[in-house]
N, C-alpha and C positions, 0 to 999 in steps of 0.2 A: 805632483806637489802643487804646481801652479793652479791646476784645476781646483784643488781642495781649498787653496787660499782665496781664490775668486769666490767660491761658495760661501766660505766663512766671512768674507767682507760684506757680501750681500745680506748675510744673516744679521750681522751687527747693524747694518743699515736699517733693517726692519725693526731691531730693538730700539734704536735711536728715534725712529719715527713714532713708535708706540709710546716711548717715555715722554716725548714732547707734549702729548695730549693730557698728561697728568695735571698740569698747572692750569688748565683751561678747558672749557667744554665748547664745541662749536656746532653750529647749525648751518647747513648749507642750502641755499635756495637759488633756483635758476630763474632769472628774470626773463619773461617771455618777450620775444620780439627783438631785443637789442643784443642777445648772445652774452649777456653779462651773468657771471656766476657770483652770487652775494653770499658771503659767509659771516655769520653772526657768532662772535666768540664771547663767552663769559669769562673774564679774567678773574684771577684770584690773587690779588696783591697783598692780602692781609694774612699771609702764612707765617710771618715772623721768622722765616727760614731763609738761609743763603748757604750756597755751596762754594767752597774755596778749594783750590788745588791742594792735593796731598803734598807735604813738604813745606807748605807755608809756616811761617813762624807764628805760633799761636800766642806767645808772650808779647808779640809786637802789635797785637789787635788793640786798637784804641778808638774811642769815639771821636769822630771828626766834627759832626755837626748835626743838628736836628732842626727841621724846618717845616712849617706848614705849607702844604702844596695841594694840588689837585691831581689825583691819580685816576687812571682809567680803570673802570670796572666792566665795561662792555665795548667791544670794537666791532665795527663793520668793515669788511674787506670786500672790495668789488673787483673781480678779475674779468677783463675783456678777452674771452678765449679767442675770438676771431683775430684780434689784433696780435695777441701773444703767439698764435700759431702761424702767422705770416712769415714767409722765408726771409724778409727783410727786417724783421723784428729784432731788436737788440738781444743778443744772447743772454746778457745778464738782467734782462728785463728793463722796463722804463716806467715813467709815471703814467704813460698812456696804457700800459698793460695792466697794471694793478694799483689800486689806491686804497688807503686805509683812513677811516674816520673814526674817532672816539665818540661813540654814541651816548655813553654815560660816564660821568666822573664823579668822584666823591672827595670831600676834604680828608686829608690824611696828614699825619706827621711822618715825614721821612727822616729816619735815623740812619746816618752814614757812618761807617767805620772804615779805618784804614789799616793796613797790615803790610808786612814785608813778605813778598813772595817772588816767584819767577816773573821776569818782565813779559808782557804781552807780546805776541808775535807782531802785532800791528803797531807797537810802540817803537819808533825808530830811535828814540833816545835811550832805550833800555831801562826805563824807571823801574825800580824794584818795589816801590810803594803802590799798592793797589787798593781800591776801595770797593766795598759792597754796601748795599742799602736794604733796609727792611722798612715796612710801612705799618703804621698803627692807625686805627680809627680814633677820633678825638676822644671817645668815651673809654678807650683803652689806656689812655694817658691820665694820670692823676690830676685833679683840679689844681693841686699845689704846684705841680710842674708846669701846667699850662700858664698859671699865673706868674711863675718865675720867667718863663720864656716870653710872655708878653712885655716884661720889664726890659728884656734885651740885654741884661748883664748877668752872665753866668759863665763860670769857667768850665772848660772841657772836663777837668777832673771831677768837678761836682756833678756834671751830667752823668757820668759813669755810675754814680751812686744810685740812679733811678732805674738802672737796667742791669739784668743778670744774663751772662752768656753761658751757654752749655754747648758742648761739642760731641759729636758721635761719628763713628766710622763703621757704618753697617755694611755688610757684604751685599753685593748686587747679584741678582739672578740674570744670567745670560743664556742665550740659546746657541748651541754650538753643534757642529756635525758630530755624530757618533761614528767615529771611524771604524770601530769594531763591528758595527751593524750595517754600515753602508758600503756599497760597491759602486766605484766610479769607473766609468769606461776609459780605456786608454785612448790617447789621441795626441794631436799636436795642433799648435796654432799655425793657421795658413792664411796669410794676408790679414792677420789681426783677428780671425775668427777661429773658435775652437772647432776642430774637425775630428770626429771619432775615427779610430783605426778601423773599427768594425761598424759599418753604418747601421747594422740592425741592433747594436748594443744599446741598452736603455740604462741611464744611471738610477740607482736605487739609494736615495738619501734619507737617512734617519737622524732625527735631531734629538738632543737631550739638553736639560737645563742643568747648569752648574753654578755654584756660588763662587764668586770671585771677589777679591779685594777691590773696594770702590777706589777710583782715582781722585775722589774729592772727600773733603771733611765738611760734614753738615754743622752749621752753626745756627743755633736757635737763640733769639733774643726775646727775653720776657721782662715785663715791668717788675721791678724789685720793690714790692710794697713794704717790705720790712725795713728798707732803707730810706723810704720817703720821708718818714718823720724825723729820721736822724739828719738828713740833709736839709730839710726845712728848718729845724731847730737851730742848726749851725748858721743858717743864713749865709751860704757861701757866696751868694752873688753880691753881698755888700762888701765894699773895699774899705 
């Protein structure tokens, strides 16, 4: 049983690693002479999508702010493999081991929402209000909204009229061990290492894909063109 769990955990780790490459593409280059490995990553910040944990309160989702910022679209990460592999190197890494530089940035409107959910593990105060942000290119925001934002006077409720939220909970594909077709050798852990009862036995592991419920709710934020004229006609920023 322990052996099967270990293989399953390793399998999930492979899935997570593969999934992390969906939002960005990377190019790895080795710098000659200095043992640096340079990774160029094309980021994709303009998906208009965010994932929030299942069980979060959807009615509590409210717009918090919208701000013109600079967002990274290309990042260069330099890893000094010689330093990272030294016995005395920090286990958690350090600035000398790896450094990241944003090579390209673009102006973007950052739209931030808040919602009520489970507190983050890292939050020592147990705050149940959490935020997520999506980014829009300036030409994806209506000229009228940009004009209103430049005035600096607009209520949050009026901001919500310019955007439309849709949610979805699509199942995810996971790779798991096919217990019916797999044969795992018997054994025990000896000094922390798995040791087969029969040294000549070889594991035969077969994997299969299964659809499982996603632990996240996908939230998509789109400009609400049908509401722009209504919000502008009402001039909600005027008091």
